[in-house]
C-alpha positions as CSV (number, residue, x, y, z in Angstrom):
1,M,49.2,-19.6,-60.5
2,T,46.0,-17.7,-62.5
3,A,44.0,-20.4,-60.6
4,Q,45.2,-19.2,-57.2
5,I,44.9,-15.5,-57.4
6,I,41.7,-15.9,-59.3
7,L,40.6,-18.0,-55.9
8,S,42.5,-15.5,-53.6
9,L,41.1,-12.0,-55.0
10,S,37.7,-13.9,-54.9
11,I,37.6,-14.5,-51.8
12,L,39.1,-11.0,-50.5
13,V,36.6,-9.4,-53.1
14,G,33.8,-11.4,-51.7
15,V,34.4,-10.4,-47.8
16,H,35.1,-6.9,-48.6
17,E,32.2,-6.3,-50.5
18,M,30.2,-8.6,-47.8
19,G,31.5,-5.9,-44.9
20,H,30.1,-3.2,-47.2
21,L,26.1,-5.4,-47.7
22,L,25.9,-5.9,-43.9
23,A,26.7,-2.9,-42.7
24,A,24.1,-1.4,-45.1
25,K,21.6,-3.9,-44.6
26,W,21.6,-3.3,-41.3
27,F,21.1,0.6,-41.3
28,G,17.9,-0.5,-43.9
29,M,19.8,0.4,-46.7
30,R,18.4,-1.0,-49.8
31,V,21.1,-3.1,-51.6
32,E,20.3,-3.6,-55.2
33,Q,23.2,-5.5,-56.1
34,F,26.2,-7.4,-55.3
35,S,29.0,-8.8,-57.7
36,I,32.0,-10.4,-57.4
37,G,33.8,-9.5,-60.4
38,F,32.9,-7.2,-62.7
39,P,30.4,-7.8,-66.0
40,P,30.1,-9.8,-68.4
41,K,27.9,-11.7,-65.5
42,I,28.2,-15.6,-65.9
43,W,25.8,-16.7,-63.1
44,G,23.5,-15.3,-60.5
45,F,20.4,-15.4,-58.2
46,K,18.0,-13.0,-56.7
47,Y,17.4,-13.1,-52.7
48,G,15.3,-10.5,-51.6
49,E,15.6,-7.2,-52.7
50,T,19.2,-7.9,-53.6
51,E,20.7,-9.2,-57.0
52,Y,24.1,-11.7,-55.9
53,N,26.4,-12.3,-59.4
54,L,29.3,-13.8,-60.1
55,S,31.0,-12.3,-63.1
56,A,33.7,-12.7,-65.9
57,I,36.5,-10.0,-65.0
58,P,37.9,-11.4,-61.8
59,L,39.4,-7.7,-61.3
60,G,37.2,-7.0,-58.3
61,G,33.9,-6.4,-57.5
62,F,30.9,-4.5,-56.3
63,V,28.3,-3.2,-54.0
64,K,25.0,-1.2,-55.6
65,I,23.8,0.6,-52.9
66,S,20.4,2.7,-53.6
67,G,20.9,6.6,-53.4
68,M,25.1,6.2,-53.3
69,I,27.0,8.2,-55.9
70,D,29.4,5.0,-57.2
71,E,31.1,3.4,-60.0
72,S,28.2,3.1,-61.4
73,M,27.1,6.8,-61.9
74,D,23.5,6.0,-62.0
75,K,22.4,9.9,-63.1
76,E,18.7,9.0,-63.5
77,Q,18.5,7.6,-59.4
78,M,20.8,10.6,-58.1
79,A,18.1,13.4,-59.7
80,Q,15.3,12.0,-58.1
81,P,13.9,13.1,-54.3
82,P,15.8,10.7,-51.8
83,K,14.0,8.3,-50.2
84,E,14.4,7.0,-46.7
85,Y,16.3,3.6,-47.7
86,E,18.5,5.0,-49.6
87,F,22.2,5.6,-48.4
88,R,22.0,9.4,-48.7
89,S,18.9,10.1,-46.4
90,K,21.1,8.2,-43.5
91,P,23.4,10.2,-41.1
92,A,26.7,10.5,-41.7
93,W,27.8,8.4,-38.8
94,Q,26.2,5.6,-40.4
95,R,27.1,6.2,-44.1
96,L,30.4,6.2,-42.6
97,I,30.4,2.7,-41.1
98,V,29.2,1.1,-44.2
99,M,32.3,2.6,-46.2
100,L,34.5,1.4,-43.4
101,G,32.3,-2.2,-43.7
102,G,34.5,-3.9,-46.3
103,I,37.7,-2.4,-44.9
104,F,37.0,-3.7,-41.3
105,V,36.2,-6.9,-42.6
106,N,39.3,-7.5,-44.8
107,V,41.5,-6.4,-41.6
108,V,39.4,-9.0,-39.6
109,T,40.2,-11.7,-42.6
110,G,43.8,-11.1,-42.5
111,I,44.1,-11.6,-38.7
112,L,42.4,-14.2,-38.6
113,I,44.2,-15.9,-41.5
114,F,47.6,-15.2,-39.6
115,I,46.4,-16.6,-36.4
116,S,45.4,-19.9,-38.3
117,L,48.6,-20.0,-40.1
118,T,51.0,-19.7,-36.4
119,Y,48.4,-22.0,-34.4
120,Y,48.8,-24.7,-36.8
121,F,52.0,-24.3,-38.6
122,G,54.1,-22.2,-36.2
123,D,57.7,-21.0,-37.1
124,Q,60.3,-22.4,-38.9
125,V,63.3,-21.3,-37.0
126,V,67.2,-21.6,-38.0
127,S,69.3,-21.0,-34.3
128,K,71.9,-17.9,-34.8
129,D,74.3,-19.8,-32.7
130,Q,74.0,-22.9,-35.1
131,V,75.2,-20.9,-38.3
132,N,77.4,-19.1,-36.8
133,A,79.2,-22.3,-35.4
134,N,79.5,-23.7,-39.0
135,G,81.1,-21.0,-40.6
136,G,78.7,-17.6,-40.5
137,I,77.7,-16.9,-43.9
138,V,78.5,-17.0,-48.1
139,A,78.2,-12.9,-48.9
140,K,77.3,-13.2,-52.6
141,D,77.4,-9.9,-54.9
142,L,75.0,-8.1,-52.9
143,G,76.1,-9.0,-49.5
144,K,79.7,-8.0,-50.7
145,E,78.3,-4.7,-52.0
146,I,77.5,-3.8,-48.6
147,G,80.1,-4.9,-47.0
148,L,79.5,-8.4,-45.6
149,Q,82.0,-11.3,-46.0
150,T,82.0,-14.7,-46.2
151,G,82.9,-16.5,-43.0
152,D,81.1,-13.1,-41.3
153,Q,79.5,-14.4,-38.4
154,I,76.3,-12.1,-37.6
155,I,75.6,-11.4,-34.3
156,K,73.8,-8.6,-33.8
157,I,70.7,-6.4,-35.6
158,N,70.7,-3.0,-35.5
159,G,72.3,-3.0,-32.0
160,R,69.8,-5.9,-30.5
161,E,70.4,-9.7,-30.0
162,F,68.4,-12.2,-31.9
163,E,68.0,-15.7,-32.0
164,D,66.4,-16.7,-35.5
165,F,69.1,-16.7,-38.4
166,M,65.7,-15.8,-40.7
167,D,65.2,-12.3,-39.1
168,V,68.3,-11.1,-41.1
169,M,66.4,-11.1,-43.8
170,D,63.6,-10.1,-42.6
171,T,61.9,-7.5,-44.6
172,E,61.3,-4.5,-41.8
173,V,65.4,-4.6,-41.3
174,F,65.7,-3.2,-45.1
175,F,63.0,-0.5,-44.4
176,G,64.6,0.8,-41.1
177,E,66.4,3.5,-40.7
178,G,70.0,3.8,-40.5
179,A,69.8,-0.1,-40.4
180,Y,73.2,-1.8,-39.8
181,Y,74.4,-5.8,-39.0
182,T,77.1,-6.3,-36.2
183,V,79.3,-8.9,-37.5
184,L,82.0,-10.9,-36.1
185,R,85.0,-11.0,-37.7
186,N,88.3,-12.6,-37.2
187,G,87.1,-12.1,-33.7
188,Q,86.5,-8.3,-33.6
189,E,82.8,-7.1,-33.9
190,V,82.3,-4.7,-37.1
191,N,79.2,-2.9,-37.9
192,V,78.2,-3.0,-41.6
193,S,75.4,-0.2,-42.8
194,I,72.5,-1.6,-44.7
195,P,71.8,1.2,-47.2
196,S,68.3,3.1,-47.7
197,D,67.9,1.8,-50.9
198,F,69.0,-1.8,-50.6
199,I,65.4,-2.8,-50.5
200,E,65.1,-2.3,-54.1
201,K,67.9,-4.2,-55.0
202,L,66.5,-6.9,-53.2
203,N,63.0,-6.7,-54.8
204,D,65.0,-6.8,-58.4
205,K,64.2,-10.3,-59.5
206,S,67.6,-10.6,-61.2
207,A,68.8,-10.3,-57.8
208,A,67.1,-13.7,-56.6
209,G,69.6,-15.7,-54.4
210,N,72.7,-13.2,-55.1
211,F,72.6,-11.6,-51.3
212,I,73.9,-13.8,-48.6
213,E,73.3,-17.6,-47.3
214,M,73.8,-19.6,-44.6
215,N,77.4,-21.3,-44.8
216,A,74.9,-24.7,-43.9
217,P,74.7,-28.3,-45.1
218,I,72.8,-28.7,-48.7
219,A,70.8,-31.6,-48.1
220,I,68.0,-33.0,-50.7
221,R,64.4,-32.5,-49.5
222,Q,62.8,-33.9,-52.2
223,M,63.2,-36.0,-55.3
224,N,61.4,-36.4,-58.3
225,E,61.2,-39.8,-60.1
226,N,62.8,-40.4,-63.5
227,T,65.9,-37.4,-63.1
228,L,69.2,-37.5,-63.2
229,A,69.0,-37.7,-59.5
230,E,67.1,-40.9,-59.6
231,R,70.3,-42.1,-62.3
232,L,72.8,-41.0,-59.9
233,G,70.9,-42.8,-57.2
234,L,70.5,-39.7,-54.5
235,K,68.2,-40.3,-52.1
236,E,66.1,-37.5,-49.7
237,G,68.3,-36.5,-47.2
238,D,71.4,-37.3,-49.1
239,I,73.9,-33.7,-48.1
240,F,75.7,-32.5,-51.1
241,V,79.6,-32.6,-50.7
242,R,81.0,-31.8,-54.5
243,L,79.0,-32.1,-57.7
244,G,80.2,-31.7,-61.2
245,G,83.8,-31.5,-60.1
246,K,82.7,-28.5,-57.8
247,D,82.6,-28.0,-54.0
248,V,78.9,-27.8,-53.3
249,V,78.6,-24.9,-50.6
250,T,75.2,-22.9,-51.0
251,S,72.0,-23.8,-52.5
252,T,72.3,-21.8,-55.7
253,D,76.0,-24.0,-56.2
254,V,73.5,-26.6,-57.2
255,R,71.0,-24.7,-59.4
256,D,74.6,-23.0,-61.0
257,I,77.0,-26.1,-60.9
258,I,73.9,-28.1,-63.3
259,T,72.5,-25.7,-65.1
260,S,76.3,-24.8,-66.5
261,Y,77.3,-28.6,-66.7
262,D,78.3,-29.5,-70.5
263,K,79.9,-32.9,-69.8
264,D,78.9,-36.4,-70.8
265,T,78.9,-37.7,-67.5
266,I,78.2,-36.2,-64.4
267,E,80.1,-37.1,-60.7
268,T,78.5,-36.0,-57.5
269,S,79.9,-37.0,-53.7
270,I,77.1,-37.0,-50.9
271,R,77.0,-38.0,-47.4
272,R,74.7,-40.3,-45.8
273,G,74.7,-40.8,-42.3
274,E,78.5,-41.4,-41.4
275,R,79.5,-42.5,-44.9
276,L,81.2,-40.4,-47.9
277,I,79.9,-41.8,-51.2
278,T,80.7,-40.8,-54.5
279,M,78.6,-41.7,-57.8
280,Q,78.7,-40.9,-61.7
281,A,75.8,-41.3,-64.3
282,P,75.8,-40.1,-68.0
283,V,73.9,-36.5,-68.4
284,K,71.3,-37.3,-71.3
285,E,70.0,-34.4,-73.2
286,D,67.9,-32.4,-70.3
287,T,70.2,-31.7,-67.7
288,L,67.8,-31.0,-65.2
289,L,68.6,-32.5,-61.7
290,G,65.2,-33.1,-60.6
291,V,65.3,-32.6,-56.7
292,M,64.6,-29.6,-53.8
293,V,67.4,-28.7,-51.4
294,G,67.5,-27.0,-48.4
295,L,69.0,-27.6,-44.7
296,P,69.5,-31.2,-43.3
297,E,66.8,-32.8,-41.1
298,G,67.2,-31.1,-37.1
299,Y,68.7,-27.5,-38.9
300,L,65.3,-26.6,-38.8
301,T,63.5,-26.4,-35.5
302,T,59.5,-26.2,-35.4
303,V,58.0,-23.6,-32.9
304,N,54.2,-24.4,-31.8
305,Y,52.1,-21.6,-30.3
306,G,49.1,-22.4,-28.0
307,F,45.8,-20.7,-28.9
308,G,46.8,-17.3,-27.1
309,E,50.0,-17.2,-28.3
310,S,48.7,-17.3,-31.9
311,V,46.5,-14.5,-31.6
312,V,49.5,-12.3,-30.4
313,K,51.9,-13.4,-32.7
314,G,49.5,-13.8,-35.3
315,T,47.8,-10.4,-35.0
316,K,51.4,-8.4,-34.8
317,Q,52.2,-10.1,-38.2
318,A,49.2,-9.1,-40.1
319,F,49.7,-5.4,-38.6
320,S,53.2,-5.6,-39.6
321,V,51.7,-5.9,-43.2
322,V,50.3,-2.6,-43.1
323,F,53.3,-0.9,-41.4
324,L,55.4,-1.9,-43.8
325,Q,53.0,-0.7,-46.5
326,I,53.5,2.7,-45.1
327,R,57.0,2.8,-44.9
328,A,57.0,1.8,-48.2
329,F,55.1,4.4,-49.8
330,G,57.1,6.9,-47.6
331,K,60.6,6.2,-49.2
332,M,58.3,5.9,-52.6
333,F,57.4,9.4,-51.6
334,S,60.2,10.8,-50.6
335,G,62.3,9.4,-54.0
336,E,64.4,6.9,-51.7
337,L,62.5,4.2,-53.7
338,N,61.8,3.8,-57.3
339,P,58.0,3.3,-57.6
340,M,59.1,1.9,-61.1
341,K,60.7,-1.1,-59.3
342,S,58.9,-1.2,-56.0
343,L,55.4,-1.9,-57.4
344,S,53.6,-4.9,-58.6
345,G,50.3,-5.5,-59.7
346,P,48.5,-8.8,-61.1
347,I,51.5,-10.8,-62.8
348,G,53.4,-9.6,-60.1
349,I,51.4,-10.9,-57.6
350,A,50.6,-14.5,-59.6
351,K,54.1,-15.0,-60.2
352,A,54.5,-15.0,-56.1
353,Y,51.8,-17.5,-55.6
354,G,54.5,-20.1,-57.8
355,G,53.1,-23.3,-60.1
356,E,52.7,-25.3,-57.7
357,W,50.2,-25.2,-55.0
358,Q,51.3,-25.1,-51.8
359,W,48.1,-24.4,-49.4
360,Q,50.3,-22.7,-46.6
361,R,52.0,-20.6,-49.0
362,F,48.4,-19.9,-50.3
363,W,47.0,-18.6,-47.0
364,N,49.9,-16.5,-46.0
365,L,49.5,-14.8,-49.5
366,T,45.8,-14.5,-49.0
367,G,46.2,-13.0,-45.4
368,L,49.2,-10.4,-46.6
369,L,46.8,-9.2,-49.7
370,S,44.1,-9.2,-47.4
371,M,45.9,-6.6,-45.4
372,V,47.0,-5.2,-48.3
373,L,43.4,-4.2,-49.6
374,A,42.4,-2.8,-46.6
375,F,45.1,-0.4,-46.7
376,M,45.0,0.6,-50.1
377,N,41.1,1.1,-49.6
378,L,41.8,3.4,-46.5
379,L,43.7,5.8,-49.3
380,P,41.7,9.4,-49.6
381,I,41.4,8.6,-53.3
382,P,37.9,9.6,-54.7
383,A,36.4,6.0,-55.7
384,L,37.8,4.2,-52.9
385,D,36.1,3.5,-50.0
386,G,39.0,6.1,-48.4
387,G,37.8,9.0,-50.8
388,H,34.5,8.3,-49.3
389,V,35.5,8.2,-45.8
390,M,37.6,11.3,-46.3
391,F,34.4,13.5,-47.5
392,L,31.7,11.5,-44.9
393,S,34.2,12.8,-42.1
394,Y,34.5,16.5,-43.4
395,E,30.5,16.4,-43.4
396,I,30.6,15.0,-39.9
397,I,33.2,17.5,-38.8
398,S,32.1,20.8,-40.5
399,G,28.5,19.9,-40.5
400,R,28.3,20.6,-44.2
401,K,27.4,18.1,-46.7
402,P,29.6,18.2,-50.0
403,S,27.6,18.6,-53.0
404,D,26.4,15.4,-55.3
405,K,27.8,17.5,-58.6
406,F,30.8,17.6,-56.5
407,L,30.8,13.9,-55.3
408,E,30.3,13.3,-58.8
409,N,33.2,14.6,-60.6
410,A,35.5,13.7,-57.7
411,Q,34.1,9.7,-58.5
412,K,35.3,10.5,-62.2
413,I,38.5,11.7,-61.2
414,G,39.3,9.0,-58.8
415,M,38.3,6.8,-61.2
416,V,40.6,7.6,-64.0
417,F,43.5,8.1,-61.4
418,L,43.1,4.6,-60.5
419,L,42.5,3.2,-63.9
420,A,45.6,5.1,-64.7
421,L,47.4,3.8,-62.0
422,M,46.5,0.2,-63.0
423,V,47.6,0.3,-66.9
424,F,51.1,1.5,-65.1
425,I,51.3,-1.1,-62.8
426,I,50.3,-4.0,-65.4
427,F,52.6,-2.2,-68.1
428,N,55.8,-2.3,-65.1
429,D,54.7,-6.3,-64.4
430,I,55.2,-6.6,-68.1
431,F,58.2,-4.1,-68.7
432,K,59.6,-6.0,-65.5
433,I,59.3,-9.5,-67.1
434,E,60.9,-8.2,-70.7
435,A,63.7,-7.0,-68.9
436,I,64.2,-10.1,-66.5
437,Q,64.4,-12.2,-69.9
438,K,66.6,-10.1,-72.2
439,L,69.2,-10.6,-68.8
440,F,68.9,-14.0,-69.7
441,G,68.8,-14.3,-73.3
442,L,65.1,-15.4,-73.1
443,M,64.4,-13.0,-76.1
């Protein structure tokens, strides 16, 4: 988990700062230092006028461009007369391009990652018609809260037809204004409204798996050795019918049944091909079943795309991340979303990578983070690239350059604000973990 997020952030910080570096060098600015991570330095070398470093604190990075008011607060250099190779000596439009360089490269990186993932892996599609033909949905507590019922067949989203059942749980649905499902219930169409703050409840870790599930067969997709599943004689591809004397209807049933089981022997009934098989085994000290469950073969359809289709779809997917961020910030500022429940920091991001290294998930999250970092860096906050862009845009439009003293003070205020925000987000991550542990009696 830790290695994944460090590698991901190192890649994203590296390409971001390289965007600044290449743009600066293109316009003849001197770049004194390029660093992935913050000091102390672990390793580095000097090539030309620039020192390239890999540093110990993997929470960002920086490029030090001569004559630029940045995190280094190099007052001694700024007190000297400007030199032709310095950032401050160049035209405002060149300085603007340099400041946008990192954001531009992060956007390009995110787009390329999503295009590549679309081209190589395609899409996993679950047919809405197949789900509805098998009994529709199983409504959990959160689903019942908004008015869904077990057996409902979701036929439209916001009044529009759809094909892939996974669209039902697309984040964009929950961010929409006046969002609703149209369900077929007892032969009649019923509209079920989705509250504007519903995404906040879904983001709560205690709500995982507590919304809706497909009323679909639950099959063993992967098995571990030397576990209860092996002692029972289960095989990959087996479809659960009953476990521990209870019917298995959803994937969470398997987890819930096995974790609460307290007898010495467990019995399971599975469907293997055309046969219904019942088997039993002693339950030892642990009740880890040791299987990964999912939909049976044939339920998921892989849709492959050509290169041109992947470019269009991957680009759209990349920018949808930015649009979702904008809508989320809008809901937070309007009070519809609680920032404490909606914001995640390094700990929350690391948990998203999971404990097992999966390259598809790694690159998907890296692409998402690249687009998020581009968006966040464009915010008009001093000390971020967006703050510099804001002041440079003012200079280009008005023809007046803010004084170095003003820029220096703005940089200080921005750094204090960002530091306070970082502390808030990290402690918020810790608070959410403690809340989850207390909820499950782990503390």
